[in-house]
C-alpha positions in Angstrom: -8.5 39.5 -143.7 -9.9 41.2 -146.8 -13.2 41.7 -145.0 -11.5 43.3 -142.0 -9.6 45.7 -144.2 -12.8 46.5 -146.1 -14.7 47.3 -142.9 -11.8 49.4 -141.6 -11.7 51.4 -144.8 -15.5 51.9 -144.8 -15.5 53.0 -141.2 -12.8 55.5 -141.8 -14.7 56.9 -144.8 -17.9 57.0 -142.7 -16.2 58.7 -139.8 -14.7 61.4 -142.1 -18.1 62.0 -143.8 -19.9 62.3 -140.5 -17.3 64.4 -138.7 -16.3 66.7 -141.5 -19.5 67.0 -143.4 -22.2 67.0 -140.7 -21.5 67.1 -137.0 -18.4 69.1 -136.3 -17.9 72.8 -137.1 -15.1 74.2 -139.2 -12.6 75.9 -136.8 -12.1 78.7 -139.4 -15.7 79.8 -139.4 -17.6 78.1 -136.5 -20.1 76.8 -139.1 -21.1 73.3 -139.7 -21.2 72.4 -143.5 -24.9 72.7 -143.7 -24.9 76.3 -142.3 -22.1 77.2 -144.7 -24.1 75.9 -147.6 -27.2 77.8 -146.5 -25.3 81.1 -146.3 -23.6 80.5 -149.7 -26.8 79.6 -151.5 -28.5 82.8 -150.3 -25.4 84.7 -151.3 -25.5 83.2 -154.8 -29.2 83.9 -155.1 -28.6 87.5 -153.9 -31.1 87.2 -151.0 -29.4 90.2 -149.4 -30.2 92.0 -146.2 -31.1 95.1 -148.2 -33.5 93.1 -150.4 -36.8 91.3 -150.1 -37.4 88.2 -148.0 -37.5 84.9 -149.9 -39.8 82.0 -149.1 -37.8 79.4 -146.9 -39.2 76.6 -149.0 -37.5 78.0 -152.1 -34.2 78.2 -150.3 -34.4 74.7 -148.8 -35.2 73.4 -152.3 -32.2 75.2 -153.8 -29.8 74.0 -151.0 -30.7 70.3 -151.3 -30.8 70.4 -155.1 -27.4 72.2 -155.5 -25.2 71.9 -152.4 -26.4 69.5 -149.7 -27.3 65.9 -149.4 -29.5 66.6 -146.3 -33.2 66.1 -146.4 -35.6 69.1 -146.5 -36.6 68.9 -142.9 -33.1 68.8 -141.5 -32.1 71.7 -143.9 -35.0 73.8 -142.7 -34.3 73.1 -139.1 -30.6 74.2 -139.6 -31.8 77.4 -141.5 -34.3 78.3 -138.7 -31.6 77.8 -136.0 -29.4 80.5 -137.7 -32.2 83.0 -137.0 -33.3 82.2 -133.5 -32.2 85.0 -131.1 -32.4 82.9 -127.9 -30.0 80.4 -129.5 -27.8 82.5 -131.7 -25.9 85.2 -129.8 -25.5 86.9 -133.2 -28.2 85.7 -135.7 -26.9 85.2 -139.3 -30.4 85.3 -140.9 -33.2 87.9 -140.8 -36.4 85.9 -140.4 -40.0 86.8 -141.3 -42.6 84.6 -139.7 -42.8 82.2 -136.8 -39.4 80.7 -136.0 -40.5 79.3 -132.7 -39.7 80.6 -129.3 -38.0 79.9 -126.0 -41.4 79.3 -124.6 -41.4 75.9 -126.3 -43.2 76.8 -129.6 -41.9 75.2 -132.8 -41.3 77.0 -136.0 -44.0 77.3 -138.7 -43.7 75.1 -141.8 -41.2 76.3 -144.4 -44.0 77.1 -146.9 -45.2 79.9 -144.5 -41.9 81.5 -143.5 -39.4 83.8 -145.3 -35.8 84.8 -144.6 -32.8 86.7 -146.0 -29.2 87.1 -145.0 -28.5 89.4 -142.0 -26.1 92.3 -142.6 -23.8 90.6 -140.2 -23.7 87.5 -142.4 -22.9 89.6 -145.4 -20.1 91.6 -143.8 -18.9 89.1 -141.3 -19.1 85.8 -143.1 -19.2 86.4 -146.9 -17.1 89.6 -147.4 -14.5 89.2 -150.1 -15.9 85.9 -151.4 -16.1 87.4 -154.9 -12.4 88.0 -154.8 -11.6 84.3 -154.6 -10.2 84.6 -151.1 -10.9 80.9 -150.2 -10.6 77.6 -152.0 -13.4 76.2 -154.2 -14.6 72.7 -155.1 -17.3 71.3 -157.4 -20.7 70.8 -155.8 -22.0 67.2 -155.4 -23.6 67.4 -158.9 -20.4 68.7 -160.5 -22.4 71.4 -162.2 -21.1 74.4 -160.3 -18.4 75.4 -157.7 -18.9 76.1 -154.0 -16.4 77.5 -151.4 -14.6 75.0 -149.1 -15.0 77.5 -146.3 -16.1 81.1 -145.9 -13.8 84.2 -145.3 -15.4 84.8 -141.9 -13.9 87.9 -140.4 -16.7 87.5 -137.8 -15.2 85.1 -135.2 -17.8 82.4 -135.5 -16.0 79.8 -133.5 -16.2 82.1 -130.5 -19.6 83.7 -131.1 -21.8 80.9 -132.6 -23.2 78.0 -130.5 -22.3 74.5 -131.6 -23.3 71.1 -130.5 -22.7 67.9 -132.4 -22.1 64.2 -132.0 -19.9 62.6 -134.7 -18.2 59.3 -135.0 -16.2 58.7 -131.8 -16.1 62.5 -131.2 -18.4 65.2 -130.0 -18.4 69.0 -129.6 -20.1 71.6 -127.5 -19.2 75.3 -127.9 -20.8 78.1 -125.9 -20.7 81.7 -127.1 -18.7 84.7 -126.1 -19.4 88.5 -126.5 -18.2 89.9 -129.8 -16.7 93.0 -128.2 -14.6 90.9 -125.8 -13.5 88.5 -128.5 -12.4 91.3 -130.7 -10.4 92.8 -127.8 -8.9 89.4 -127.1 -7.8 88.9 -130.7 -6.4 92.4 -131.1 -4.4 92.1 -127.8 -3.0 88.8 -129.0 -2.0 90.2 -132.3 -0.3 93.2 -130.7 1.2 91.7 -127.5 1.0 88.0 -127.8 -1.0 87.8 -124.6 -4.5 86.4 -124.1 -7.1 88.3 -122.1 -9.4 86.7 -119.6 -12.8 86.1 -121.3 -16.1 84.5 -120.0 -19.0 83.0 -122.0 -21.9 85.3 -122.9 -25.0 83.5 -123.9 -28.0 84.5 -126.1 -30.5 83.8 -123.4 -28.6 85.6 -120.6 -28.6 83.9 -117.2 -25.8 83.9 -114.7 -22.6 81.9 -114.8 -21.9 80.9 -111.2 -18.5 79.1 -111.6 -16.5 81.5 -113.7 -13.2 80.1 -112.3 -13.7 77.1 -114.7 -12.9 79.3 -117.6 -9.2 79.0 -116.9 -9.4 75.2 -117.3 -11.5 75.6 -120.5 -9.0 78.0 -122.0 -6.1 75.8 -121.3 -7.6 72.4 -122.1 -10.7 73.0 -124.3 -12.9 71.2 -121.8 -14.8 71.9 -118.6 -18.2 72.1 -117.0 -20.0 75.5 -116.8 -22.9 76.0 -114.3 -25.5 78.5 -115.4 -28.5 79.7 -113.3 -31.6 81.4 -114.4 -31.9 85.1 -113.7 -34.4 85.8 -111.0 -35.4 88.2 -108.2 -37.5 87.9 -105.1 -40.5 90.0 -104.3 -42.1 89.2 -101.0 -43.3 85.6 -101.1 -42.6 85.2 -104.9 -39.7 84.2 -107.1 -39.8 86.0 -110.4 -37.8 84.3 -113.2 -36.9 86.5 -116.2 -34.1 84.6 -118.0 -33.3 80.9 -118.4 -30.0 79.1 -118.9 -28.9 78.6 -122.5 -31.0 76.2 -124.6 -33.5 75.6 -121.8 -37.2 75.9 -122.8 -39.7 77.6 -120.6 -42.2 74.8 -121.1 -39.7 72.3 -119.7 -39.0 74.4 -116.6 -42.7 75.0 -116.0 -43.4 71.3 -116.1 -40.6 70.5 -113.8 -41.8 73.1 -111.2 -45.4 71.8 -111.5 -44.2 68.3 -111.0 -42.4 69.2 -107.8 -45.3 71.4 -106.6 -47.7 68.5 -106.9 -45.4 66.1 -105.1 -45.7 65.1 -101.5 -42.4 66.7 -100.7 -43.6 70.2 -101.5 -44.4 72.3 -98.5 -43.5 75.7 -99.8 -44.8 76.3 -103.4 -48.5 77.3 -103.7 -48.8 78.6 -107.2 -47.0 79.0 -110.6 -48.0 81.8 -112.9 -46.7 82.1 -116.4 -47.0 85.7 -117.6 -44.6 85.4 -120.5 -45.5 86.9 -123.9 -44.5 89.4 -126.6 -40.9 88.3 -126.4 -40.7 88.7 -122.6 -40.1 85.8 -120.3 -41.6 85.9 -116.9 -42.5 83.0 -114.6 -43.8 83.7 -111.1 -43.4 81.1 -108.4 -45.5 81.9 -105.4 -44.6 80.4 -102.0 -46.6 80.0 -98.8 -44.7 82.8 -97.1 -41.7 85.1 -97.5 -39.9 82.8 -95.0 -40.2 79.9 -97.5 -38.9 81.8 -100.5 -35.2 80.9 -100.1 -36.0 77.3 -99.4 -38.2 77.0 -102.5 -35.5 78.7 -104.6 -32.8 76.3 -103.5 -35.0 73.3 -104.2 -35.9 74.5 -107.7 -32.3 75.3 -108.6 -31.3 71.8 -107.5 -34.2 69.9 -109.0 -35.0 71.7 -112.3 -33.1 73.2 -115.2 -33.1 76.6 -113.5 -29.6 75.6 -112.8 -28.0 73.7 -115.7 -24.5 72.3 -116.3 -22.9 72.4 -119.7 -20.0 70.1 -120.6 -17.9 72.3 -122.9 -15.9 70.3 -125.4 -14.2 72.5 -127.9 -13.7 70.1 -130.8 -13.6 71.6 -134.4 -12.3 70.5 -137.8 -8.7 71.7 -138.3 -6.9 70.6 -141.5 -9.7 68.1 -142.2 -9.4 66.4 -138.7 -11.3 66.9 -135.5 -9.1 68.6 -132.9 -9.7 69.7 -129.3 -8.9 73.4 -129.1 -7.6 75.6 -126.4 -8.3 79.3 -126.4 -4.9 80.0 -127.9 -5.6 77.4 -130.6 -8.9 79.1 -131.5 -7.3 82.5 -131.7 -4.5 81.3 -133.9 -6.8 79.4 -136.3 -8.8 82.6 -136.7 -5.8 84.8 -137.3 -4.2 82.4 -139.7 -7.4 82.0 -141.7 -8.1 85.7 -141.9 -4.6 86.8 -142.8 -4.6 84.2 -145.6 -8.0 85.5 -146.9 -6.7 89.1 -146.8 -3.6 88.2 -148.7 -5.7 86.4 -151.4 -8.0 89.4 -151.7 -5.1 91.7 -152.3 -3.6 89.4 -154.8 -6.9 89.4 -156.6 -7.0 93.3 -156.4 -3.4 93.5 -157.6 -4.1 91.3 -160.7 -7.1 93.4 -161.6 -5.3 96.7 -161.0 -2.3 95.5 -163.2 -4.7 94.5 -166.0 -6.5 97.8 -165.9 -3.2 99.7 -165.7 -2.0 97.8 -168.8 -5.1 98.9 -170.7 -4.9 102.5 -169.5 -1.3 102.8 -170.8 -2.4 101.7 -174.2 -5.4 104.1 -174.3 -3.4 107.1 -173.2 -0.8 106.3 -175.8 -3.5 105.9 -178.4 -5.0 109.3 -177.5 -1.5 110.9 -177.8 -1.4 109.5 -181.4 -5.1 109.7 -182.0 -5.1 110.8 -185.7 -2.7 108.0 -186.6 -4.7 105.4 -184.7 -8.0 106.4 -186.3 -6.3 106.4 -189.7 -5.1 102.9 -189.3 -8.5 101.7 -188.0 -10.4 103.3 -190.9 -8.2 102.1 -193.7 -7.0 98.6 -192.5 -8.7 95.4 -193.7 -7.6 93.9 -190.4 -7.4 96.7 -187.8 -6.3 94.5 -185.1 -3.2 93.3 -186.9 -2.4 96.7 -188.3 -2.6 98.4 -184.8 -0.3 95.7 -183.3 2.1 96.2 -186.3 2.2 100.0 -186.2 2.0 100.6 -182.4 3.4 99.1 -179.3 0.2 97.3 -178.4 -0.3 93.7 -177.4 -3.4 91.7 -178.2 -5.3 92.7 -175.0 -4.5 96.4 -175.4 -5.5 96.3 -179.1 -8.8 94.6 -178.3 -9.6 97.2 -175.6 -8.9 100.1 -178.0 -11.1 98.5 -180.7 -13.9 98.0 -178.2 -14.1 101.7 -177.8 -16.3 103.5 -180.4 -14.4 106.0 -182.5 -16.7 108.8 -181.4 -16.1 108.0 -177.8 -12.4 107.5 -178.2 -12.1 111.0 -179.6 -13.9 112.4 -176.6 -11.9 110.7 -173.9 -10.1 113.1 -171.6 -6.4 112.3 -171.2 -6.3 114.1 -167.8 -9.0 111.8 -166.3 -7.2 108.7 -167.7 -3.9 109.9 -166.3 -5.6 110.4 -162.9 -7.0 106.9 -163.0 -3.6 105.5 -164.0 -2.1 107.3 -161.0 -4.7 105.8 -158.7 -4.2 102.3 -160.1 -0.4 102.6 -159.6 -1.0 103.6 -156.0 -3.3 100.6 -155.6 -0.7 98.3 -157.1 1.9 99.6 -154.6 -0.5 99.2 -151.7 -1.5 95.6 -152.7 2.2 94.6 -153.0 2.8 96.1 -149.6 -0.1 94.1 -148.0 1.0 90.9 -149.7 4.7 91.3 -148.7 4.2 92.4 -145.1 2.3 90.6 -142.4 2.1 93.8 -140.3 -0.1 95.4 -143.0 -2.4 92.4 -143.1 -2.7 92.5 -139.3 -3.7 96.2 -139.5 -6.4 95.4 -142.0 -7.7 92.5 -139.8 -7.8 94.7 -136.7 -9.7 97.5 -138.6 -12.2 95.0 -139.9 -12.8 93.6 -136.4 -13.2 97.1 -135.0 -15.8 97.8 -137.7 -17.8 94.7 -136.7 -17.7 95.8 -133.1 -18.9 99.3 -133.9 -21.8 98.0 -136.0 -22.8 94.8 -134.3 -21.2 94.8 -130.8 -23.4 95.0 -127.8 -23.3 94.7 -124.0 -23.0 91.4 -122.1 -26.3 89.5 -121.5 -24.9 86.8 -119.2 -23.9 87.9 -115.7 -21.0 86.5 -113.8 -21.4 85.8 -110.1 -19.3 83.2 -108.3 -21.4 81.0 -106.0 -20.5 78.1 -103.9 -22.9 75.1 -104.4 -23.5 73.3 -101.1 -24.3 69.6 -101.8 -27.6 68.4 -100.4 -29.5 65.1 -100.3 -31.8 66.2 -103.1 -31.1 65.8 -106.8 -28.0 67.7 -108.0 -28.1 70.2 -110.9 -28.5 68.4 -114.1 -28.5 69.1 -117.9 
């Protein structure tokens, strides 16, 4: 019995470690732990979007030394993935060097590549972190602190792709368009209603069964069918976009395999003219009459039509949870309103501390001759100031930290103006902390800013299409 209990306990510990610390994203940010650690390490090291690129090998070393138990290869793979534009609908890293391609190329070794935070990562994931707007824990060496999560006004759970297999649980999130997600969240905040919204993927393509979105929104699960984007010119099929996470090399090999088979009676040539970031694969058929036949065969037998089993599982309150669209929106709102409240509590405390000092300095300037006399003649100026004037210890220290020559030159009018501004800030902070409506206004304004700066048009088209079953292989992953 003791062995059974021990095994049960160990398996519970193992499942928690795998699910919470590796495989499943945080519902508040859409980031897996390793991605959060990567962004935070670059934030701590000030590898900013406005600064210089830093060698990836350096960052990988820092991450595994300070924040992550992963190996260097896995950490570098995770870092590169945050920058790949055919995977990330909104990349969080600005990369310099070879990060691979959708054509099947792998990334260069970490000693050759460089990276830095994207401005979206700074504004959307890390903003306000210096104001202690999230909880912190010791890192695994107990030598410094790291955030439990990130502020994440950028709706990462909606806009970042995620796939993971944990212990007895798995997840698969596809991405949405930032503009549409922001509109969805704003509408829910103001009316309580949820908009219709359809996936929008980094690689484009066409969703051919958009009606499944209703099921995904209500249950968190469903199968999405995505076709490559193509057009027909005479006897040729020209493919310009692939389904999400499908490599051109894979598709090319699948088409070649069919073309060389005995079943083929329509495809005569395959020409890959891709390059310089442009994808173009030309499939030539024996005649214009054979084009549609060849197209249907390729869609059925290759990854030109792919299915994605969406499974929206994320970590909520330290447990994996299957999330509906409403759940995702509410987790996002709850997290951000909490972060905003904590930011303004921080600002309130700082404003009150400064206001307290300003009051003492203004009083000291009104009694400048007496203050200077006490400072010049006292053996212990600190005690004498506190004895002769209504100053506490903090106020006295602030006054003594100002040189006498500078104290005499301070302008009361400027200090009074600063005092007025701090008083207004205190009132505003208290209003934000007290009223949810004010926090909602701030959240909406931040979302609108992200849309103005980083929003873009849809890449994935929507086109309902009925799939007629045939005797050939069905669409597959």
